[in-house]
VEXDREN-2710 file (C-alpha; in Angstrom, 1 decimal):
% VEXDREN-2710
k/r/px/py/pz
1/MET/-9.8/-24.3/-13.8
2/ASN/-8.8/-25.1/-10.2
3/ALA/-7.0/-22.9/-7.6
4/ARG/-3.6/-23.4/-8.7
5/GLU/-4.3/-22.8/-12.5
6/VAL/-5.9/-19.5/-11.2
7/ALA/-3.0/-18.8/-9.4
8/LEU/-0.6/-19.3/-12.4
9/GLN/-2.7/-17.2/-14.7
10/THR/-2.8/-14.5/-11.9
11/VAL/1.2/-14.5/-11.9
12/ARG/1.3/-14.2/-15.5
13/ASP/-1.1/-11.3/-15.9
14/VAL/1.2/-9.5/-13.4
15/PHE/4.4/-10.4/-15.0
16/PRO/2.9/-10.6/-18.9
17/GLN/5.5/-11.7/-21.7
18/ALA/5.6/-9.6/-24.8
19/GLY/2.4/-10.2/-26.7
20/SER/0.6/-12.4/-23.8
21/GLY/-1.9/-9.6/-22.8
22/PRO/-2.0/-6.4/-20.7
23/GLU/-0.2/-5.9/-17.4
24/ARG/-2.5/-6.1/-14.4
25/SER/-2.4/-5.5/-10.8
26/ALA/-2.3/-8.7/-8.6
27/GLN/-5.7/-7.7/-7.3
28/GLU/-7.2/-7.0/-10.6
29/ALA/-5.9/-10.0/-11.9
30/LEU/-7.0/-12.4/-9.3
31/ASP/-10.3/-10.8/-9.3
32/TYR/-10.9/-11.7/-13.2
33/ARG/-9.5/-14.9/-13.1
34/ALA/-11.5/-16.2/-10.2
35/ARG/-14.4/-14.8/-11.2
36/LYS/-14.1/-16.4/-14.7
37/ALA/-13.3/-19.8/-13.0
38/ASP/-16.0/-19.3/-10.6
39/LEU/-14.2/-20.7/-8.0
40/SER/-15.5/-21.4/-4.4
41/ALA/-14.8/-19.1/-1.4
42/ARG/-12.2/-21.7/-0.5
43/ASP/-10.7/-22.3/-3.7
44/ARG/-10.5/-18.4/-4.1
45/ALA/-8.6/-18.0/-0.7
46/PHE/-6.2/-20.8/-1.8
47/ALA/-5.5/-19.4/-5.1
48/THR/-5.1/-15.9/-3.4
49/GLU/-2.4/-17.5/-1.1
50/LEU/-0.3/-18.9/-3.9
51/ALA/-0.5/-16.1/-6.3
52/TYR/0.3/-13.2/-4.1
53/GLY/2.9/-15.4/-2.2
54/ALA/4.7/-16.3/-5.4
55/ILE/4.4/-12.7/-6.5
56/LYS/5.6/-11.3/-3.2
57/MET/8.3/-13.9/-2.6
58/ARG/9.8/-14.1/-6.4
59/ARG/13.3/-13.2/-5.0
60/ALA/13.7/-15.9/-2.3
61/LEU/11.8/-18.6/-4.6
62/ASP/14.5/-17.9/-7.0
63/TRP/17.3/-18.5/-4.6
64/TYR/15.6/-21.8/-3.7
65/LEU/15.5/-22.8/-7.3
66/HIS/18.8/-21.8/-8.3
67/PRO/20.6/-25.1/-7.2
68/PHE/18.1/-27.3/-9.2
69/ILE/17.8/-25.4/-12.5
70/GLY/21.0/-23.2/-12.5
71/ASP/21.6/-21.6/-15.8
72/ARG/18.8/-23.3/-17.4
73/ALA/16.4/-20.9/-15.8
74/GLN/17.0/-18.2/-18.7
75/GLN/16.4/-21.1/-21.3
76/LEU/13.0/-22.4/-19.7
77/PRO/9.7/-21.1/-20.9
78/PRO/8.4/-18.4/-18.8
79/VAL/5.3/-20.2/-17.8
80/ILE/7.5/-23.0/-16.6
81/ARG/9.6/-20.8/-14.5
82/GLU/6.2/-19.4/-12.8
83/ILE/5.2/-23.0/-12.2
84/LEU/8.2/-24.0/-10.5
85/ARG/7.8/-20.6/-8.3
86/LEU/4.5/-21.4/-7.6
87/ALA/5.1/-25.1/-6.5
88/VAL/8.5/-24.2/-4.2
89/PHE/6.2/-21.4/-2.6
90/GLU/3.6/-24.0/-1.7
91/LEU/6.1/-26.4/-0.4
92/VAL/8.2/-23.6/1.6
93/TYR/5.6/-21.4/3.0
94/THR/2.6/-23.5/3.2
95/LYS/1.7/-26.8/4.8
96/PRO/1.3/-28.7/1.9
97/ASP/0.4/-32.5/1.1
98/GLU/3.7/-32.7/-0.9
99/HIS/2.9/-35.4/-3.0
100/ALA/-0.4/-33.6/-4.1
101/THR/1.5/-30.5/-4.8
102/VAL/4.1/-32.0/-6.9
103/PHE/1.3/-33.9/-8.8
104/GLU/-0.5/-31.2/-9.7
105/PHE/2.3/-28.8/-10.7
106/VAL/3.6/-31.6/-13.3
107/ASN/0.0/-31.9/-14.6
108/LEU/0.2/-27.8/-15.0
109/ALA/3.3/-28.2/-16.7
110/LYS/2.1/-30.8/-18.9
111/ARG/-1.1/-28.6/-20.1
112/HIS/1.2/-25.4/-20.6
113/GLY/4.3/-27.5/-22.1
114/HIS/5.2/-30.9/-23.2
115/ARG/6.1/-34.0/-21.7
116/GLY/9.9/-33.1/-21.9
117/VAL/9.5/-29.9/-19.6
118/ALA/6.8/-31.6/-17.0
119/ASN/9.3/-34.4/-16.2
120/LEU/11.9/-31.5/-15.7
121/VAL/9.5/-30.0/-13.3
122/ASN/9.1/-33.2/-11.7
123/GLY/12.6/-33.8/-11.4
124/VAL/13.3/-30.3/-10.0
125/LEU/10.5/-30.8/-7.2
126/ARG/11.4/-34.0/-6.2
127/SER/15.0/-33.1/-5.9
128/PHE/14.0/-30.1/-4.0
129/LEU/12.1/-32.4/-1.3
130/ARG/15.0/-34.6/-1.1
131/GLU/17.4/-32.2/-0.5
132/ARG/15.1/-29.8/1.6
133/PRO/17.3/-26.6/1.2
134/HIS/17.8/-24.4/4.5
135/GLU/16.2/-20.8/4.2
136/PRO/18.5/-18.2/3.4
137/MET/21.1/-17.5/6.0
138/ARG/23.8/-14.5/6.4
139/GLU/26.9/-16.5/5.4
140/ASP/25.3/-17.3/2.0
141/PHE/25.6/-13.5/1.2
142/GLU/28.2/-10.9/0.6
143/SER/26.2/-8.3/2.4
144/ASP/23.3/-7.7/5.4
145/ASP/21.4/-5.9/2.4
146/ASP/21.4/-8.8/-0.1
147/TYR/20.7/-11.1/2.6
148/LEU/17.9/-9.4/3.9
149/GLY/16.3/-8.7/0.4
150/THR/16.7/-12.5/-0.5
151/ARG/15.1/-13.7/2.5
152/TYR/12.3/-11.4/2.6
153/SER/12.1/-11.2/-1.0
154/LEU/12.7/-7.5/-1.7
155/PRO/14.9/-5.5/-3.9
156/THR/18.3/-4.8/-2.2
157/TRP/17.7/-0.8/-3.0
158/ILE/14.7/-0.8/-0.9
159/VAL/16.4/-2.8/2.0
160/ARG/19.2/-0.2/1.7
161/GLN/17.1/2.7/1.7
162/TRP/15.2/1.5/5.1
163/ARG/18.5/0.8/6.6
164/ALA/19.4/4.4/5.9
165/THR/16.2/5.6/7.3
166/PHE/15.2/3.3/10.0
167/GLY/18.8/2.0/11.1
168/ASP/18.6/-1.5/13.2
169/ARG/14.7/-1.6/12.6
170/VAL/15.1/-2.6/9.1
171/GLU/15.0/-6.6/9.5
172/GLU/11.7/-5.9/11.8
173/ILE/10.4/-3.8/8.7
174/CYS/11.4/-6.2/6.1
175/ALA/9.5/-9.0/7.9
176/GLY/6.6/-6.9/8.7
177/VAL/5.8/-5.9/5.0
178/ASN/5.4/-9.8/4.2
179/GLU/2.6/-9.8/6.7
180/PRO/-0.9/-9.0/6.2
181/ALA/-1.4/-5.6/6.3
182/ARG/-4.1/-4.7/9.2
183/THR/-7.5/-3.3/7.9
184/SER/-8.8/-0.2/9.5
185/ILE/-12.0/1.7/9.0
186/THR/-12.8/5.9/9.5
187/VAL/-16.1/6.5/11.2
188/ASN/-17.9/9.5/9.9
189/THR/-19.2/11.3/13.3
190/LEU/-21.6/13.3/11.5
191/LYS/-23.8/10.1/11.3
192/THR/-22.7/7.7/14.4
193/GLN/-19.6/7.4/16.8
194/PRO/-16.9/5.0/17.1
195/GLN/-17.9/3.1/19.8
196/GLU/-21.4/2.2/18.1
197/ILE/-19.5/0.9/15.1
198/ALA/-17.1/-0.9/17.2
199/GLU/-20.0/-2.8/18.6
200/ARG/-21.7/-3.8/15.4
201/PHE/-18.6/-5.0/14.4
202/ARG/-18.0/-7.3/17.4
203/ASP/-21.5/-8.2/17.1
204/ALA/-20.4/-9.5/13.6
205/GLY/-17.6/-11.5/15.1
206/VAL/-14.9/-8.6/14.3
207/HIS/-12.9/-7.3/17.1
208/ALA/-12.4/-3.5/16.5
209/ASP/-9.9/-1.3/18.4
210/VAL/-9.6/2.1/18.6
211/SER/-6.6/3.8/17.1
212/PRO/-4.2/5.3/19.7
213/PHE/-3.6/8.3/17.3
214/VAL/-6.9/9.0/15.2
215/THR/-10.1/8.6/17.6
216/GLU/-12.2/7.9/14.4
217/SER/-10.3/5.0/13.1
218/LEU/-10.9/1.6/14.2
219/ALA/-8.4/-1.2/13.4
220/LEU/-10.0/-4.7/12.6
221/ASP/-8.7/-8.2/13.3
222/ASP/-10.7/-9.3/10.0
223/GLY/-11.3/-7.0/7.0
224/GLY/-13.5/-9.3/5.3
225/TYR/-16.7/-8.1/6.8
226/ALA/-15.7/-4.5/6.2
227/ARG/-14.8/-5.1/2.5
228/ARG/-18.2/-6.9/2.1
229/ASN/-20.2/-4.3/3.9
230/GLU/-18.5/-0.8/3.1
231/THR/-21.1/-0.1/0.3
232/SER/-23.9/-0.8/2.6
233/ALA/-22.7/1.5/5.3
234/ALA/-23.4/4.4/3.1
235/GLY/-21.1/6.8/4.2
236/ALA/-21.3/6.0/7.9
237/TRP/-17.8/4.7/7.8
238/TRP/-15.3/3.6/5.1
239/ILE/-12.1/1.4/4.7
240/GLN/-9.3/3.7/5.1
241/SER/-5.6/2.6/6.7
242/GLU/-4.7/3.9/10.3
243/SER/-1.7/5.7/8.6
244/SER/-3.7/7.2/5.8
245/ALA/-6.4/8.7/8.5
246/MET/-3.2/10.5/10.5
247/PRO/-2.7/13.6/7.9
248/ALA/-6.1/14.7/8.7
249/ASP/-6.0/14.4/12.4
250/VAL/-2.5/16.1/12.2
251/LEU/-4.0/18.8/10.4
252/ASN/-6.9/19.2/13.0
253/PRO/-9.6/21.3/11.1
254/GLN/-11.7/23.1/13.2
255/PRO/-15.5/24.4/12.7
256/GLU/-15.7/27.9/10.8
257/GLU/-12.3/27.4/9.0
258/ALA/-11.8/27.3/5.3
259/ILE/-9.9/24.1/4.2
260/LEU/-8.5/23.1/1.1
261/ASP/-7.9/19.5/0.3
262/VAL/-5.2/18.8/-2.3
263/CYS/-5.2/15.6/-4.4
264/SER/-7.9/14.4/-2.7
265/GLY/-8.4/11.1/-4.8
266/ARG/-11.4/9.0/-4.0
267/GLY/-12.1/11.2/-0.8
268/ASN/-11.0/9.5/2.3
269/LYS/-9.4/12.5/3.9
270/ALA/-12.0/15.1/2.4
271/LEU/-14.6/12.9/4.2
272/GLN/-12.5/13.0/7.6
273/ILE/-12.0/16.9/7.1
274/GLY/-15.5/17.2/6.3
275/GLU/-16.8/15.5/9.5
276/ARG/-14.6/17.4/11.7
277/LEU/-16.0/20.6/10.2
278/ALA/-19.5/19.4/11.3
279/GLY/-21.0/21.4/8.4
280/ASP/-19.8/24.5/9.9
281/GLY/-16.9/26.1/7.8
282/SER/-16.1/25.5/3.9
283/MET/-14.0/23.0/2.0
284/LEU/-12.5/22.7/-1.5
285/CYS/-11.2/19.9/-3.1
286/ILE/-8.7/19.6/-6.0
287/GLU/-8.0/16.3/-8.0
288/LEU/-6.3/15.6/-11.2
289/ASP/-8.6/12.3/-12.1
290/GLU/-11.9/13.0/-13.4
291/ARG/-13.0/9.4/-12.5
292/LYS/-11.5/9.9/-9.0
293/ALA/-13.3/13.5/-8.8
294/ALA/-16.5/11.8/-9.9
295/THR/-16.3/9.1/-7.1
296/LEU/-15.2/12.0/-4.5
297/GLN/-18.2/14.1/-5.4
298/GLN/-20.6/11.3/-5.0
299/ARG/-19.0/10.0/-1.7
300/LEU/-19.0/13.5/-0.2
301/GLU/-23.0/13.9/-1.3
302/GLN/-23.5/10.5/0.5
303/ALA/-21.7/11.1/3.4
304/GLY/-23.4/14.4/4.0
305/VAL/-20.2/16.6/3.5
306/PRO/-20.5/20.0/1.6
307/ALA/-17.8/20.9/-0.4
308/GLY/-16.5/22.0/-3.8
309/VAL/-14.5/19.8/-5.9
310/ILE/-12.1/21.2/-9.0
311/VAL/-11.0/19.0/-11.4
312/GLY/-7.5/19.9/-12.4
313/ASP/-3.7/19.7/-12.1
314/ALA/-2.6/21.1/-8.7
315/THR/0.9/22.2/-10.4
316/THR/-1.0/25.0/-12.5
317/GLU/-3.2/28.0/-11.5
318/LEU/-6.5/26.5/-10.4
319/LEU/-7.0/28.8/-7.5
320/ARG/-7.8/32.8/-7.7
321/PRO/-4.8/35.0/-6.7
322/GLU/-6.7/36.2/-3.5
323/GLN/-8.0/33.0/-2.4
324/ARG/-6.8/32.1/1.3
325/PHE/-7.3/29.1/3.5
326/ASP/-7.0/28.4/7.3
327/ARG/-5.6/24.9/6.9
328/ILE/-4.2/23.0/3.8
329/LEU/-3.8/19.2/3.2
330/ILE/-1.6/17.9/0.6
331/ASP/-1.6/14.1/0.2
332/ALA/0.9/14.4/-2.9
333/PRO/1.5/11.7/-5.3
334/CYS/4.3/9.7/-4.5
335/SER/6.5/6.3/-5.1
336/GLY/4.2/4.5/-2.5
337/ILE/7.1/2.9/-0.7
338/GLY/5.3/2.8/2.4
339/ILE/2.7/0.5/1.3
340/LEU/4.4/-2.4/-0.3
341/GLY/2.9/-4.6/2.0
342/ARG/-0.5/-4.1/0.5
343/HIS/0.3/-4.8/-3.1
344/PRO/2.5/-7.7/-3.6
345/GLU/3.6/-7.0/-7.0
346/ALA/4.7/-3.0/-6.1
347/ARG/8.0/-4.2/-4.8
348/TRP/9.1/-5.2/-8.4
349/LYS/7.4/-2.4/-9.8
350/LYS/9.0/0.5/-8.4
351/GLN/12.5/2.0/-9.4
352/PRO/15.0/3.5/-7.3
353/SER/14.6/6.9/-9.4
354/ASP/11.1/7.0/-8.6
355/GLY/11.8/9.4/-5.4
356/GLU/13.8/11.8/-7.3
357/ARG/11.3/12.0/-10.0
358/LEU/8.1/12.4/-7.8
359/SER/9.8/15.1/-5.5
360/ARG/9.7/17.2/-8.8
361/THR/6.0/16.9/-8.6
362/GLN/5.7/17.3/-5.0
363/ARG/7.9/20.6/-4.9
364/ALA/5.8/21.8/-8.0
365/ILE/2.4/21.5/-5.8
366/LEU/3.7/23.0/-3.1
367/ASP/5.2/26.0/-4.7
368/ARG/1.7/26.5/-6.4
369/ILE/-0.1/25.7/-3.4
370/ALA/1.6/27.1/-0.4
371/PRO/0.7/30.8/-0.9
372/ALA/-3.0/30.1/-0.5
373/VAL/-2.4/29.5/3.3
374/HIS/-3.1/32.3/5.5
375/GLU/-0.6/33.7/7.7
376/GLY/-0.4/32.0/10.9
377/GLY/-2.1/29.2/9.0
378/ALA/-1.2/25.4/8.8
379/LEU/-0.2/23.0/5.9
380/VAL/0.1/19.5/6.3
381/TYR/2.2/17.8/3.6
382/ALA/1.8/14.0/3.5
383/VAL/3.1/10.9/1.4
384/CYS/2.8/7.0/1.9
385/SER/6.7/7.0/1.1
386/THR/9.3/6.9/3.5
387/ASP/12.1/7.8/0.9
388/PRO/14.0/11.0/2.2
389/ARG/13.7/12.4/-1.3
390/GLU/10.2/12.7/-0.7
391/THR/9.8/13.5/2.7
392/ILE/12.4/15.4/4.7
393/GLU/14.2/16.9/1.4
394/VAL/11.1/18.3/0.3
395/VAL/10.1/19.8/3.2
396/GLU/13.5/21.5/3.7
397/TRP/12.9/22.9/0.3
398/LEU/9.8/24.1/1.5
399/ARG/11.2/26.0/4.1
400/ARG/13.7/27.6/2.1
401/HIS/11.5/28.7/-0.5
402/HIS/8.4/29.6/1.3
403/ASN/8.1/31.5/4.7
404/PHE/7.1/28.2/6.8
405/GLU/8.2/26.8/9.9
406/ARG/7.3/23.5/11.7
407/GLY/4.4/23.5/13.9
408/LEU/3.6/21.3/16.6
409/ILE/2.4/17.9/16.4
410/PRO/-0.1/16.3/19.0
411/ALA/1.8/14.8/21.9
412/ARG/0.0/11.0/21.1
413/TYR/2.4/11.1/17.8
414/GLU/5.4/11.4/20.2
415/SER/6.4/7.9/19.5
416/LEU/6.4/8.2/15.7
417/LEU/8.2/11.7/15.6
418/THR/11.8/12.2/14.1
419/ASP/14.3/14.4/15.6
420/ASP/13.1/17.2/13.0
421/GLY/9.8/16.9/14.5
422/ASP/7.8/14.9/11.5
423/VAL/5.7/11.9/12.0
424/LEU/7.4/9.0/9.9
425/VAL/5.4/5.6/10.3
426/ALA/7.5/2.4/9.8
427/PRO/6.2/0.3/7.1
428/GLY/4.9/-3.3/8.3
429/ILE/5.4/-2.4/11.9
430/GLY/1.9/-3.4/13.7
431/GLY/0.4/-3.8/10.5
432/ARG/0.7/-0.3/9.6
433/ASP/1.4/1.5/6.4
434/GLY/4.4/3.6/6.2
435/PHE/3.7/7.3/6.0
436/PHE/5.4/10.4/6.4
437/ILE/3.6/13.6/7.7
438/ALA/4.9/17.5/8.3
439/ARG/2.8/19.9/9.9
440/LEU/4.2/23.5/8.7
441/GLU/2.8/27.0/9.6
442/ARG/3.2/30.2/7.4
443/ARG/5.1/33.2/9.1
END
């Protein structure tokens, strides 16, 4: 099985037809298929480029193909449509040997269909190369949002939402989420210092820049080295996006304080909090998923961070009525609109109703947890979403129903502040994930 076959199988795993097998994420599918095919590193990289590209650029690819297959698209076997998408992605977005590309994908069509559909694939691709259609242009569409959605291959409703939130930056964001997201690591200052880790990475040929926002976060120009060496780092550092490291920084936990970390997941933010407490203070974590909680406990122990872990639903009564904390971090479940760039299939799996549905969970968590903040204490609410229903509307709901007012955000975040004083990170700009962070203080 070669790289193009692996790419095809990966795309089919992400968009399975009825009865064809379980749906997988792009990364899970690619890892499985590439391992099964025993691809070389070079072929795996090529398969990744093709599969992720064809998944991400699905809408644009269908736009390119429409003049050549028109109404026949719905009658084509699904596997042949995926072969055509992969072929056109390679022809449009890479620098291929065009004849070899056509030859290889026609052969794929023969293996997965019959001579008739292989001839169709051959005819479509050769017609495509003869006519060389131009990229989507504004005049081809009825609205700016449809144009941007097609050119950058995003659902129109997402483009529309970003336009409402970010205004004139919408095209920059649409382009940015199609670029590789930048890999960052967070350094455990209980074990080492950012400068020491940065020097180690530079010795390995990887440039590391200290974040202008989070002092223990380093942005890398090549994430491969970090992914290969995270386990051997043994808690001295871990992979965590710069935006994801911001909520714990805004929380700013201090030694001797009692901290609650809600929806801890695998523990990136809990580890940050623990290293800032420096062994002087207390931390309690709440996580719903038992497997994530087990990983969290293991990572805390490995990093030398003492903390309690409660496995349970944060919308229920998990805390004692009298329990109070100096600072609480809630990294709430959300639609994940801010991290579309990291997951090529995510843009096609989200629904316009996700923000409204998840906002009910977010409010339920806040309603249960907010009373546990000491008077004068701080609560940081964060989501990897930029949907107003999950961000500003949830914060305003909290202020109406509980006695909280916005607190001060460190001055270094000024460039990311909204008019209301919350941190809003635009997705895709500077390789960052989209994030919303509000700091609130109990009166």
